[in-house]
ZADO-481565 format. One line per field, with one value per atom (N, C-alpha, C): residue number from 1; residue in one letter; atom name; x negated, y negated, z. Coordinates in Angstrom, 2 decimals. Last residue first. Layout:
BEGIN
resi: NUM, ...
resn: A, ...
name: CA, ...
east: X, ...
north: Y, ...
up: Z, ...
//
This chain:
BEGIN
resi: 85, 85, 85, 84, 84, 84, 83, 83, 83, 82, 82, 82, 81, 81, 81, 80, 80, 80, 79, 79, 79, 78, 78, 78, 77, 77, 77, 76, 76, 76, 75, 75, 75, 74, 74, 74, 73, 73, 73, 72, 72, 72, 71, 71, 71, 70, 70, 70, 69, 69, 69, 68, 68, 68, 67, 67, 67, 66, 66, 66, 65, 65, 65, 64, 64, 64, 63, 63, 63, 62, 62, 62, 61, 61, 61, 60, 60, 60, 59, 59, 59, 58, 58, 58, 57, 57, 57, 56, 56, 56, 55, 55, 55, 54, 54, 54, 53, 53, 53, 52, 52, 52, 51, 51, 51, 50, 50, 50, 49, 49, 49, 48, 48, 48, 47, 47, 47, 46, 46, 46, 45, 45, 45, 44, 44, 44, 43, 43, 43, 42, 42, 42, 41, 41, 41, 40, 40, 40, 39, 39, 39, 38, 38, 38, 37, 37, 37, 36, 36, 36, 35, 35, 35, 34, 34, 34, 33, 33, 33, 32, 32, 32, 31, 31, 31, 30, 30, 30, 29, 29, 29, 28, 28, 28, 27, 27, 27, 26, 26, 26, 25, 25, 25, 24, 24, 24, 23, 23, 23, 22, 22, 22, 21, 21, 21, 20, 20, 20, 19, 19, 19, 18, 18, 18, 17, 17, 17, 16, 16, 16, 15, 15, 15, 14, 14, 14, 13, 13, 13, 12, 12, 12, 11, 11, 11, 10, 10, 10, 9, 9, 9, 8, 8, 8, 7, 7, 7, 6, 6, 6, 5, 5, 5, 4, 4, 4, 3, 3, 3, 2, 2, 2, 1, 1, 1
resn: E, E, E, A, A, A, S, S, S, K, K, K, K, K, K, V, V, V, S, S, S, K, K, K, T, T, T, L, L, L, K, K, K, S, S, S, I, I, I, K, K, K, R, R, R, S, S, S, A, A, A, F, F, F, Q, Q, Q, K, K, K, T, T, T, V, V, V, V, V, V, R, R, R, K, K, K, Q, Q, Q, A, A, A, A, A, A, R, R, R, D, D, D, L, L, L, I, I, I, T, T, T, Q, Q, Q, A, A, A, Q, Q, Q, K, K, K, L, L, L, K, K, K, K, K, K, D, D, D, K, K, K, D, D, D, E, E, E, T, T, T, T, T, T, E, E, E, A, A, A, A, A, A, D, D, D, L, L, L, Q, Q, Q, K, K, K, L, L, L, A, A, A, T, T, T, K, K, K, V, V, V, R, R, R, S, S, S, K, K, K, Y, Y, Y, S, S, S, Q, Q, Q, N, N, N, R, R, R, A, A, A, N, N, N, R, R, R, K, K, K, A, A, A, S, S, S, T, T, T, K, K, K, I, I, I, A, A, A, K, K, K, K, K, K, T, T, T, A, A, A, T, T, T, H, H, H, H, H, H, A, A, A, M, M, M
name: N, CA, C, N, CA, C, N, CA, C, N, CA, C, N, CA, C, N, CA, C, N, CA, C, N, CA, C, N, CA, C, N, CA, C, N, CA, C, N, CA, C, N, CA, C, N, CA, C, N, CA, C, N, CA, C, N, CA, C, N, CA, C, N, CA, C, N, CA, C, N, CA, C, N, CA, C, N, CA, C, N, CA, C, N, CA, C, N, CA, C, N, CA, C, N, CA, C, N, CA, C, N, CA, C, N, CA, C, N, CA, C, N, CA, C, N, CA, C, N, CA, C, N, CA, C, N, CA, C, N, CA, C, N, CA, C, N, CA, C, N, CA, C, N, CA, C, N, CA, C, N, CA, C, N, CA, C, N, CA, C, N, CA, C, N, CA, C, N, CA, C, N, CA, C, N, CA, C, N, CA, C, N, CA, C, N, CA, C, N, CA, C, N, CA, C, N, CA, C, N, CA, C, N, CA, C, N, CA, C, N, CA, C, N, CA, C, N, CA, C, N, CA, C, N, CA, C, N, CA, C, N, CA, C, N, CA, C, N, CA, C, N, CA, C, N, CA, C, N, CA, C, N, CA, C, N, CA, C, N, CA, C, N, CA, C, N, CA, C, N, CA, C, N, CA, C, N, CA, C, N, CA, C, N, CA, C, N, CA, C, N, CA, C, N, CA, C
east: -121.06, -122.18, -121.85, -119.18, -119.06, -120.05, -119.43, -118.46, -118.54, -121.49, -121.51, -120.64, -119.95, -121.10, -121.39, -118.49, -117.89, -118.95, -119.58, -118.99, -118.29, -120.97, -122.04, -120.81, -118.60, -119.25, -120.34, -117.73, -116.91, -117.69, -120.02, -119.61, -118.80, -119.91, -121.24, -120.84, -117.51, -117.59, -118.61, -118.02, -116.60, -117.26, -119.63, -119.74, -118.75, -118.39, -119.70, -119.69, -116.24, -116.22, -116.85, -117.69, -116.17, -116.83, -119.32, -119.62, -118.83, -116.98, -117.93, -118.63, -113.67, -115.33, -115.75, -110.68, -111.77, -112.82, -109.69, -108.53, -109.52, -111.09, -111.58, -110.19, -111.21, -109.79, -109.98, -113.15, -112.83, -112.36, -112.13, -113.28, -113.54, -110.30, -109.71, -110.99, -111.74, -111.10, -110.33, -113.28, -114.20, -113.01, -110.85, -111.76, -112.42, -110.20, -109.12, -109.84, -112.68, -112.17, -111.34, -112.85, -113.97, -113.34, -110.60, -110.76, -111.56, -110.94, -109.62, -109.93, -113.34, -113.74, -111.94, -111.51, -113.49, -113.29, -110.22, -109.70, -110.87, -112.18, -111.16, -110.41, -113.65, -114.34, -113.51, -111.30, -112.00, -112.52, -111.12, -109.76, -110.45, -113.13, -112.71, -111.86, -112.81, -114.04, -113.94, -109.66, -111.06, -111.93, -108.31, -108.94, -109.55, -107.10, -107.96, -108.51, -106.77, -106.00, -106.53, -109.03, -108.94, -107.84, -107.20, -108.72, -108.77, -105.61, -105.23, -106.64, -105.84, -105.34, -105.43, -107.21, -108.27, -107.52, -105.23, -106.10, -106.83, -103.65, -102.93, -104.26, -105.77, -105.32, -104.65, -105.31, -106.56, -106.34, -102.77, -103.39, -104.33, -102.68, -101.82, -102.25, -104.05, -104.52, -104.09, -102.52, -103.62, -104.14, -100.50, -100.13, -101.42, -101.10, -101.08, -100.36, -101.71, -103.18, -102.31, -99.62, -100.20, -101.22, -98.55, -97.63, -98.82, -99.93, -99.77, -99.46, -99.30, -100.63, -100.77, -96.84, -97.08, -98.32, -97.70, -96.04, -96.80, -99.06, -99.33, -98.57, -96.73, -98.48, -98.99, -95.60, -94.69, -95.98, -96.94, -95.85, -95.82, -97.66, -98.37, -98.02, -95.29, -95.86, -97.14, -94.31, -93.77, -94.25, -97.26, -96.68, -96.05, -96.16, -97.35, -97.57, -94.02, -93.12, -95.09, -92.92, -94.13, -94.19, -92.24, -91.87, -92.13, -90.65, -92.23, -91.33, -90.23, -89.40, -90.79
north: 27.80, 27.65, 26.82, 27.91, 28.89, 28.61, 25.35, 25.63, 26.54, 27.00, 25.73, 25.77, 29.20, 29.57, 27.90, 27.85, 28.35, 28.86, 26.19, 25.24, 25.95, 28.27, 27.20, 26.67, 29.33, 29.84, 29.12, 27.23, 27.62, 28.48, 26.82, 26.01, 26.31, 29.39, 29.40, 27.96, 29.52, 30.77, 30.22, 27.29, 27.48, 28.12, 28.34, 26.98, 27.17, 30.70, 30.59, 29.11, 29.37, 30.42, 30.24, 27.86, 27.66, 28.37, 29.68, 28.72, 27.90, 31.27, 31.71, 30.60, 29.08, 29.56, 30.91, 30.90, 29.68, 30.26, 32.94, 31.47, 30.32, 35.17, 33.90, 32.94, 37.28, 36.90, 36.03, 36.63, 37.78, 37.65, 34.59, 34.51, 35.43, 35.64, 34.85, 34.29, 37.39, 38.02, 37.13, 35.42, 36.48, 37.06, 34.22, 33.48, 34.58, 36.61, 35.64, 35.14, 36.80, 38.14, 37.49, 34.70, 35.11, 35.99, 34.71, 33.44, 34.33, 37.08, 36.93, 35.96, 36.38, 37.21, 37.26, 33.61, 33.48, 34.90, 35.28, 34.37, 34.09, 36.35, 36.95, 36.44, 33.79, 35.10, 36.01, 32.34, 32.03, 32.84, 34.55, 34.36, 33.63, 34.44, 36.00, 35.30, 31.48, 31.87, 33.35, 30.20, 30.79, 31.24, 28.80, 28.27, 28.74, 28.03, 29.19, 27.78, 26.24, 25.90, 27.42, 26.63, 25.43, 25.33, 28.88, 29.14, 27.89, 28.10, 29.16, 29.14, 26.60, 26.00, 27.04, 29.00, 27.79, 27.05, 30.55, 31.03, 29.97, 28.73, 29.15, 29.90, 28.41, 27.39, 27.64, 31.10, 30.11, 28.99, 31.33, 32.24, 31.61, 29.33, 29.28, 29.66, 30.68, 29.26, 29.22, 32.74, 33.12, 31.45, 32.02, 32.42, 32.41, 30.35, 29.59, 30.19, 32.39, 31.50, 30.91, 33.65, 34.61, 34.02, 31.73, 32.24, 32.95, 31.43, 30.07, 30.55, 34.30, 33.88, 32.19, 33.97, 34.77, 34.42, 31.63, 31.55, 32.60, 32.92, 31.60, 31.40, 34.66, 35.19, 34.32, 33.31, 33.98, 34.35, 31.82, 31.04, 31.87, 34.09, 33.73, 32.69, 35.06, 36.10, 35.02, 32.84, 32.91, 33.70, 33.28, 31.77, 32.01, 35.51, 35.31, 34.45, 34.67, 35.60, 35.83, 30.78, 32.26, 33.30, 29.10, 29.69, 30.93, 27.05, 28.13, 28.61, 23.93, 25.27, 25.97
up: 149.25, 150.55, 151.70, 147.74, 149.00, 149.94, 145.92, 147.13, 148.29, 144.53, 145.22, 146.55, 143.19, 144.07, 145.15, 141.74, 142.76, 143.63, 140.14, 141.06, 142.28, 138.35, 139.49, 139.92, 137.52, 138.50, 139.15, 135.49, 136.82, 137.74, 134.15, 134.76, 135.73, 132.93, 133.71, 134.66, 131.54, 132.35, 133.39, 129.71, 130.86, 132.06, 127.63, 129.08, 130.13, 127.14, 127.89, 128.89, 125.60, 126.91, 127.63, 123.58, 124.95, 125.80, 122.19, 123.15, 124.00, 121.24, 122.10, 122.87, 120.92, 120.44, 121.39, 121.24, 121.01, 120.76, 119.81, 119.82, 120.92, 119.08, 118.25, 118.44, 120.33, 119.39, 118.85, 122.29, 121.53, 120.03, 123.40, 122.59, 121.56, 124.89, 123.98, 122.91, 126.37, 125.55, 124.71, 127.77, 127.54, 125.95, 129.39, 128.49, 127.43, 130.78, 130.15, 128.88, 132.30, 131.51, 130.46, 133.92, 132.86, 131.84, 135.63, 134.36, 133.32, 136.98, 136.06, 134.72, 138.69, 137.52, 136.60, 139.66, 138.89, 137.62, 141.59, 140.50, 139.09, 143.04, 142.57, 141.41, 144.05, 143.61, 142.70, 145.47, 143.96, 143.58, 147.35, 146.75, 145.10, 148.89, 148.37, 147.18, 149.55, 149.09, 148.22, 149.92, 150.24, 149.10, 147.44, 148.82, 149.28, 144.40, 145.21, 146.52, 142.14, 143.32, 144.65, 140.25, 141.25, 142.65, 139.63, 140.37, 141.05, 138.30, 139.56, 140.15, 136.11, 137.40, 138.72, 134.41, 135.10, 136.23, 134.53, 134.91, 135.30, 132.68, 133.54, 134.97, 129.84, 131.10, 132.57, 129.35, 129.60, 130.81, 128.68, 129.70, 129.94, 126.50, 127.97, 128.99, 124.73, 125.18, 126.63, 124.18, 124.58, 125.49, 122.94, 124.47, 125.07, 120.85, 121.89, 123.31, 119.63, 120.00, 120.57, 118.63, 119.27, 120.38, 117.33, 118.54, 119.34, 115.21, 115.94, 116.78, 113.64, 114.46, 115.52, 113.34, 113.87, 114.42, 111.23, 112.56, 113.58, 109.55, 110.35, 111.31, 108.38, 109.16, 109.82, 107.31, 108.37, 109.26, 105.06, 106.21, 107.23, 103.82, 104.15, 105.59, 102.71, 103.37, 104.77, 101.03, 101.87, 103.38, 99.20, 99.95, 101.02, 97.71, 98.87, 99.73, 96.40, 97.86, 98.52, 95.80, 95.69, 96.62, 96.79, 95.86, 95.46, 100.03, 99.10, 98.10, 100.41, 99.86, 99.42
//
């Protein structure tokens, strides 16, 4: 058990951040699954745009790295364009 007030506050802050980060990670995973499940080209384009927004926001909030987000967006865009052909 923490004895110092600063340590107690750090534990609370850490728990809040952990919950927030888990929420963002869950949103990212859900968006990627929805994109994979999309069947029509129009639906895939729409889901790609949503996934891109969510990934960019997660990178902005530093939940995932900018490099991770950029790499995922690039791969997803490439696969959607390939499936549209």
